[in-house]
C-alpha positions as CSV (number, residue, x, y, z in Angstrom):
1,X,-9.2,33.7,24.1
2,X,-7.2,30.8,22.6
3,X,-9.2,28.0,21.3
4,X,-7.2,24.9,20.5
5,X,-10.0,23.2,18.5
6,X,-10.4,26.4,16.2
7,X,-6.9,26.4,15.7
8,X,-6.9,22.6,14.9
9,X,-9.6,23.0,12.3
10,X,-7.9,25.9,10.4
11,X,-4.7,23.8,10.4
12,X,-6.5,20.9,9.0
13,X,-8.3,22.9,6.3
14,X,-4.8,23.8,5.1
15,X,-3.7,20.3,5.2
16,X,-6.6,18.8,3.5
17,X,-6.2,21.4,0.6
18,X,-2.6,20.1,0.3
19,X,-3.6,16.4,0.2
20,X,-6.0,17.3,-2.5
21,X,-3.7,19.5,-4.6
22,X,-3.3,18.0,-8.2
23,X,-0.1,16.9,-9.2
24,X,2.0,19.5,-10.7
25,X,3.9,19.2,-14.2
26,X,7.3,18.3,-12.4
27,X,5.2,15.7,-10.1
28,X,3.8,14.0,-13.3
29,X,7.1,14.2,-15.1
30,X,8.9,12.6,-12.1
31,X,6.4,9.9,-11.8
32,X,6.6,9.2,-15.3
33,X,10.3,8.7,-15.3
34,X,10.1,6.5,-12.3
35,X,7.3,4.4,-13.8
36,X,9.5,3.8,-17.1
37,X,12.3,3.0,-14.9
38,X,10.3,0.4,-13.0
39,X,9.0,-0.8,-16.1
40,X,12.3,-1.8,-17.2
41,X,13.1,-3.9,-14.1
42,X,12.6,-7.5,-14.3
43,X,9.2,-8.6,-13.0
44,X,11.0,-11.1,-10.8
45,X,12.6,-8.0,-8.8
46,X,9.2,-6.7,-8.3
47,X,8.0,-9.7,-7.0
48,X,11.1,-10.2,-4.7
49,X,10.6,-6.6,-3.4
50,X,7.0,-6.6,-2.9
51,X,7.3,-10.0,-1.0
52,X,10.1,-8.6,1.0
53,X,8.4,-5.4,2.0
54,X,5.0,-7.0,2.6
55,X,6.6,-9.5,4.9
56,X,8.8,-6.9,6.7
57,X,5.9,-4.7,7.3
58,X,3.6,-7.4,8.2
59,X,6.2,-8.6,10.8
60,X,6.6,-5.0,12.3
61,X,2.8,-4.6,12.5
62,X,2.0,-7.9,14.1
63,X,5.1,-7.6,16.4
64,X,4.5,-4.0,17.4
65,X,0.8,-5.1,18.5
66,X,2.4,-6.9,21.5
67,X,4.2,-4.1,22.8
68,X,1.8,-1.3,21.9
69,X,0.7,1.0,24.6
70,X,-2.9,1.1,25.7
71,X,-5.0,4.0,24.3
72,X,-5.0,7.3,26.2
73,X,-8.6,7.9,27.0
74,X,-10.6,11.0,28.4
75,X,-8.0,13.6,27.3
76,X,-8.5,16.9,25.4
77,X,-7.2,17.2,21.9
78,X,-5.0,19.9,23.0
79,X,-3.3,17.5,25.3
80,X,-3.1,14.8,22.9
81,X,-1.5,17.2,20.4
82,X,1.2,18.2,23.1
83,X,1.9,14.5,23.6
84,X,2.1,13.8,19.8
85,X,4.7,16.5,19.3
86,X,6.8,15.3,22.2
87,X,6.8,11.8,20.6
88,X,7.5,13.2,17.1
89,X,10.6,14.9,18.5
90,X,11.8,11.7,20.3
91,X,11.3,9.4,17.2
92,X,12.9,12.0,15.0
93,X,15.9,12.2,17.0
94,X,16.1,8.2,17.1
95,X,15.8,8.1,13.4
96,X,18.5,10.8,12.9
97,X,21.0,8.7,15.3
98,X,20.0,5.5,13.0
99,X,20.4,7.2,9.8
100,X,23.8,8.8,10.7
101,X,25.2,5.4,12.2
102,X,24.1,3.3,9.2
103,X,25.3,6.1,6.9
104,X,28.6,6.3,8.2
105,X,29.0,2.5,8.3
106,X,29.5,2.1,4.3
107,X,27.4,0.0,2.1
108,X,26.4,-2.9,4.0
109,X,25.2,-0.9,7.0
110,X,23.6,1.6,4.6
111,X,21.5,-1.4,3.2
112,X,20.4,-2.1,6.8
113,X,19.0,1.3,7.2
114,X,15.8,0.3,5.3
115,X,14.3,-2.2,7.6
116,X,15.4,-0.4,10.8
117,X,14.0,2.9,9.7
118,X,10.7,1.2,8.5
119,X,10.5,-0.4,12.1
120,X,10.9,3.0,13.8
121,X,8.2,4.4,11.5
122,X,5.7,1.8,12.2
123,X,6.4,1.8,15.8
124,X,6.0,5.6,15.8
125,X,2.5,5.4,14.2
126,X,1.4,2.7,16.8
127,X,2.3,5.2,19.5
128,X,0.6,8.0,17.8
129,X,-2.6,5.9,17.6
130,X,-2.5,5.4,21.3
131,X,-2.0,9.1,22.0
132,X,-5.1,9.8,20.0
133,X,-7.0,7.0,21.7
134,X,-7.2,4.3,19.0
135,X,-6.4,0.7,19.9
136,X,-4.0,-0.9,17.4
137,X,-5.3,-4.5,18.5
138,X,-8.1,-3.7,16.2
139,X,-7.1,-4.7,12.7
140,X,-9.2,-1.6,11.2
141,X,-6.4,0.5,13.3
142,X,-3.4,-1.3,11.9
143,X,-4.9,-0.8,8.3
144,X,-5.2,3.0,9.0
145,X,-1.7,3.1,10.1
146,X,-0.8,1.6,6.5
147,X,-2.9,4.2,5.0
148,X,-1.1,6.9,7.0
149,X,2.2,5.5,5.8
150,X,1.2,5.5,2.2
151,X,-0.3,9.1,2.4
152,X,3.1,10.4,3.7
153,X,5.2,8.7,1.2
154,X,3.3,8.5,-2.1
155,X,3.3,10.5,-5.3
156,X,0.7,13.4,-5.4
157,X,-1.5,11.5,-7.5
158,X,-1.6,8.4,-5.2
159,X,-2.0,11.0,-2.2
160,X,-5.1,12.3,-3.7
161,X,-6.5,8.8,-4.0
162,X,-5.8,7.5,-0.6
163,X,-6.7,10.7,1.0
164,X,-10.4,10.5,-0.3
165,X,-10.7,7.2,1.5
166,X,-9.3,8.6,4.7
167,X,-11.4,11.5,4.7
168,X,-14.5,9.7,5.6
169,X,-12.6,6.7,7.1
170,X,-15.6,5.5,9.3
171,X,-17.9,5.0,6.2
172,X,-15.1,3.7,3.8
173,X,-13.5,1.2,6.2
174,X,-16.1,-1.5,5.6
175,X,-15.4,-1.7,2.0
176,X,-11.5,-1.9,2.6
177,X,-9.7,-5.4,2.6
178,X,-10.7,-7.7,5.5
179,X,-7.4,-9.5,5.4
180,X,-4.0,-7.8,5.4
181,X,-2.7,-10.1,2.6
182,X,-5.4,-8.3,0.5
183,X,-3.6,-5.2,0.7
184,X,-2.0,-3.8,-2.5
185,X,1.5,-4.4,-1.3
186,X,3.3,-4.1,-4.6
187,X,1.9,-0.5,-5.1
188,X,2.7,0.2,-1.4
189,X,6.5,-0.8,-2.1
190,X,6.7,0.8,-5.3
191,X,5.5,4.2,-4.1
192,X,7.5,3.9,-1.1
193,X,10.7,3.1,-2.8
194,X,10.2,5.8,-5.5
195,X,9.6,8.4,-2.7
196,X,12.9,7.7,-0.9
197,X,15.1,6.2,-3.4
198,X,17.4,9.1,-4.1
199,X,18.0,10.0,-0.5
200,X,18.6,6.3,0.4
201,X,21.0,5.9,-2.6
202,X,23.0,9.0,-1.6
203,X,23.2,7.5,1.8
204,X,25.3,4.9,0.5
205,X,27.9,7.3,-0.9
206,X,31.2,7.3,1.1
207,X,31.9,10.3,3.2
208,X,28.5,12.1,2.8
209,X,26.4,9.0,4.1
210,X,26.1,9.9,7.6
211,X,24.9,13.5,6.9
212,X,22.8,12.6,4.3
213,X,21.2,9.6,6.4
214,X,20.6,11.9,9.6
215,X,19.2,14.7,7.4
216,X,17.0,12.4,5.2
217,X,15.7,10.6,8.2
218,X,14.8,13.9,10.0
219,X,12.8,14.9,7.0
220,X,11.1,11.6,6.4
221,X,10.0,11.5,10.4
222,X,8.9,15.1,10.0
223,X,6.6,14.3,7.3
224,X,5.2,11.2,8.9
225,X,4.7,13.0,11.9
226,X,2.7,15.8,10.6
227,X,0.8,13.5,8.4
228,X,-0.2,11.1,11.3
229,X,-1.1,14.1,13.6
230,X,-3.6,15.6,11.3
231,X,-4.9,12.1,10.0
232,X,-5.8,11.3,13.8
233,X,-7.1,14.8,14.3
234,X,-9.3,14.3,11.3
235,X,-10.6,10.9,12.7
236,X,-11.5,12.5,16.1
237,X,-13.4,15.3,14.6
238,X,-15.2,13.1,12.2
239,X,-16.3,10.8,15.0
240,X,-17.4,13.8,17.0
241,X,-19.3,15.0,13.9
242,X,-17.6,18.2,14.0
243,X,-18.2,20.4,10.8
244,X,-14.9,21.9,9.3
């Protein structure tokens, strides 16, 4: 007899092992190169990028709060997972269209892809929170969204660090910043940029930009979808005190 919770627990265990995997030699080498490159860039550049992404993300977070859907209550985890998969497919298609359109539009439209895709991702995470029964009007839930975002788009070393906070969220949330301005925005933007830089640079290349934009956005939403599903499953099981 099919037992959805048992399947979820098995998938979660595999996912948790992935989140706890130590960085490979290639991961460490790649991150080292990126860190050296970031070290060459002027401090003013980092300040500008940090402020831009901080304000952009805060704007999307605060704006989405007013159009966010009410949390779904009283539904089984199986039904929530079905709704989540439908939502992943919807936003994945939206991101593909956006990436192809901006990628085909040349350099200037290619640059517009960054804030557009960021908005799609944050709005998607708001909807995922509602599907799994969490209310984003609560500041802590918006903070959790930022952690999901970081978990999906960070180096393996940073993933290890973030996951340990999220693994026991209900215990750790009290120790986290109480003001969104205290969040480590510089690290947030740098990890995100390092993760997507190559794909986004290729998207600006004539003739292949549309294909690269569609493909890259599809993969990025896939990764974010898997991360969000498992992060919220983990929360639900933690709250219910299920051992796994």
